[in-house]
C-alpha positions in Angstrom: 0.2 52.5 -31.4 1.1 50.9 -27.9 0.1 47.4 -27.5 -1.0 46.4 -24.1 -1.4 42.7 -23.0 -3.7 42.3 -19.9 -2.9 38.9 -18.4 -5.3 37.8 -15.6 -6.7 35.0 -13.6 -9.9 35.5 -11.7 -12.0 33.0 -9.6 -15.2 34.9 -8.8 -15.1 37.8 -11.3 -13.3 40.6 -9.3 -9.9 40.4 -11.0 -11.7 40.1 -14.3 -13.8 43.2 -13.7 -10.6 45.0 -13.0 -9.0 43.6 -16.2 -11.9 44.8 -18.2 -11.7 48.3 -16.8 -8.1 48.4 -17.5 -8.6 47.5 -21.1 -11.3 50.0 -21.7 -8.9 52.8 -20.1 -5.9 51.8 -22.2 -8.1 52.0 -25.5 -9.3 55.3 -24.2 -5.7 56.4 -24.0 -5.0 55.4 -27.6 -3.6 51.9 -27.1 -4.5 48.6 -28.5 -5.6 46.3 -25.6 -6.1 42.6 -25.5 -7.4 40.5 -22.4 -5.9 37.2 -22.0 -6.6 34.5 -19.3 -3.8 32.4 -18.1 -4.3 28.5 -18.4 -6.1 27.0 -15.5 -4.6 24.2 -13.4 -6.0 20.6 -13.5 -7.4 20.8 -9.8 -7.8 24.5 -9.0 -8.9 25.6 -5.6 -12.6 26.9 -5.9 -14.4 28.5 -3.0 -17.5 29.7 -5.0 -18.3 27.2 -7.7 -21.4 29.0 -8.9 -19.4 32.3 -9.5 -16.4 30.2 -10.9 -18.7 28.4 -13.4 -20.4 31.7 -14.4 -17.1 33.4 -14.8 -15.8 30.5 -17.1 -18.8 30.9 -19.4 -18.4 34.7 -19.5 -14.8 34.5 -20.4 -14.8 31.5 -22.6 -14.1 33.9 -25.6 -11.1 35.5 -24.0 -8.0 34.1 -25.6 -5.6 32.0 -23.3 -2.3 33.8 -22.9 1.0 32.7 -24.5 4.5 33.7 -24.1 4.2 35.1 -27.8 1.6 37.5 -26.6 3.9 38.8 -23.9 6.7 39.3 -26.4 4.4 41.1 -28.9 3.2 43.7 -26.3 4.9 46.9 -25.5 3.2 47.0 -22.1 1.8 44.1 -19.7 -0.6 44.4 -17.0 -0.9 41.3 -14.7 -4.0 40.7 -12.6 -4.3 38.2 -9.9 -6.3 37.1 -7.0 -4.8 36.8 -3.6 -3.9 33.3 -2.3 -2.3 33.3 1.1 -0.6 36.7 0.4 0.8 35.3 -2.9 -0.4 35.5 -6.6 -2.8 32.9 -7.6 -1.0 29.5 -8.5 -2.2 29.8 -12.0 -0.4 33.1 -12.4 2.7 31.5 -10.8 2.6 28.6 -13.2 2.2 30.8 -16.2 5.3 32.9 -14.9 7.2 29.8 -14.5 6.9 29.1 -18.3 8.3 32.4 -19.1 12.0 31.3 -18.9 12.5 30.7 -22.8 11.5 34.2 -23.5 12.7 36.0 -20.4 16.3 34.6 -20.4 17.1 35.8 -23.9 15.9 39.2 -23.1 12.6 39.1 -25.1 10.7 40.5 -22.1 13.2 43.3 -21.1 12.1 46.7 -21.7 8.4 45.9 -21.3 6.6 48.3 -19.2 4.6 46.3 -16.6 2.0 47.0 -14.0 0.1 44.5 -11.6 -3.1 44.6 -9.9 -4.8 42.3 -7.4 -8.0 41.4 -5.6 -8.3 39.9 -2.3 -11.0 39.1 0.2 -10.2 41.6 3.0 -8.3 44.6 3.6 -4.6 44.1 4.6 -5.1 40.4 3.7 -2.2 40.1 1.3 -3.1 42.0 -1.9 -0.1 44.4 -1.7 2.3 41.4 -0.9 0.9 39.6 -4.1 1.7 42.7 -6.1 5.2 42.9 -4.7 5.7 39.2 -5.4 5.1 39.8 -9.0 7.4 42.8 -9.0 10.3 40.4 -8.2 9.2 38.7 -11.5 9.4 41.9 -13.5 12.8 42.6 -12.1 13.9 39.2 -13.4 12.6 39.8 -16.8 14.4 43.1 -17.0 11.2 45.0 -17.5 10.2 48.3 -16.1 7.7 48.4 -13.2 5.1 51.1 -13.3 3.5 51.6 -9.9 0.6 53.6 -9.1 2.3 56.0 -6.7 0.4 58.2 -4.1 0.3 61.7 -5.8 -2.9 61.5 -7.6 -6.2 62.2 -5.9 -8.1 59.0 -7.2 -5.5 56.9 -5.3 -6.6 58.6 -2.0 -10.3 57.6 -2.2 -11.4 55.7 0.7 -11.2 52.3 -0.8 -7.8 52.7 -2.5 -4.4 53.6 -1.1 -1.9 51.0 -2.4 0.9 52.7 -4.4 2.2 49.5 -5.9 -0.8 48.9 -8.0 -4.7 48.8 -7.7 -6.1 46.5 -5.0 -9.7 45.6 -4.6 -11.5 43.9 -1.7 -14.2 41.6 -2.5 -15.5 40.6 1.0 -15.9 37.1 -0.4 -18.6 38.3 -2.8 -18.4 37.7 -6.6 -17.8 40.6 -9.0 -17.7 43.0 -6.1 -15.4 45.7 -7.2 -15.8 49.2 -5.8 -16.0 52.2 -8.0 -13.1 53.5 -6.2 -11.0 50.7 -7.3 -12.4 51.0 -10.8 -11.1 54.6 -11.0 -7.9 53.5 -9.7 -7.4 50.8 -12.2 -8.4 53.3 -14.9 -5.5 55.6 -13.8 -3.2 52.7 -13.6 -3.9 51.8 -17.1 -3.5 55.3 -18.4 -0.5 55.7 -16.6 1.0 52.6 -17.9 0.3 53.5 -21.6 1.7 57.0 -21.0 5.0 55.5 -19.7 5.1 52.9 -22.4 4.6 55.5 -25.1 7.2 57.9 -23.8 9.8 54.9 -23.4 9.1 53.6 -26.8 9.7 56.9 -28.4 13.0 57.2 -26.5 14.1 53.8 -27.7 13.4 54.6 -31.2 15.7 57.7 -31.0 18.6 56.0 -29.4 20.8 52.9 -30.1 21.0 50.5 -27.3 24.5 49.3 -26.3 23.0 46.3 -24.4 23.4 42.8 -25.9 21.4 40.1 -24.2 22.3 36.6 -23.6 22.1 34.4 -26.6 19.7 31.7 -27.1 22.4 29.2 -26.8 21.9 29.4 -23.0 18.5 28.0 -23.6 20.1 25.0 -25.3 22.7 24.4 -22.7 19.9 24.2 -19.9 17.4 22.3 -22.1 14.7 24.9 -21.9 
């Protein structure tokens, strides 16, 4: 069974809604899916304090993501709000701590997709996703984009081939049904690619040797 780790940060519930829909779709595809929230920062930027407090209460039982959770997964989905066209600082902070598992190759060959939620159309959701694609390249993992060839991706509120994007209009938990359909497709596609890749790897012998853990000691990581 494919194990999918859905790692997210959400400020007013929109990214969380996408993450929940992604988990349900992954399970529907026969995978084991687990939601993980990244650690918050000491002084987070909060625009809607009521929504943020309600979301914290709703997600209190969602485990906090660790590097071990990434290593244990076959596939990873990363969900982020948009912050000035970039991923949320909480996501960036979590990524910054991935060196000890990324450098030795423990995240190589993971199958990874990204989704995002922003306040307005053309306000940075796609650039936030592409920024995280850079991370996936450094991990040596496989990027699984949505593409543009499936009808659901052409619905009026969709259209991002890089990953699912939602537009909140500064409203809490305001994900359009088109976006929920897109994230379902994204999760199904991710599971399908991860399953095919896992079968292929089990039938071949890798000639690749990753850098040893002595590199971590050299740089005191």
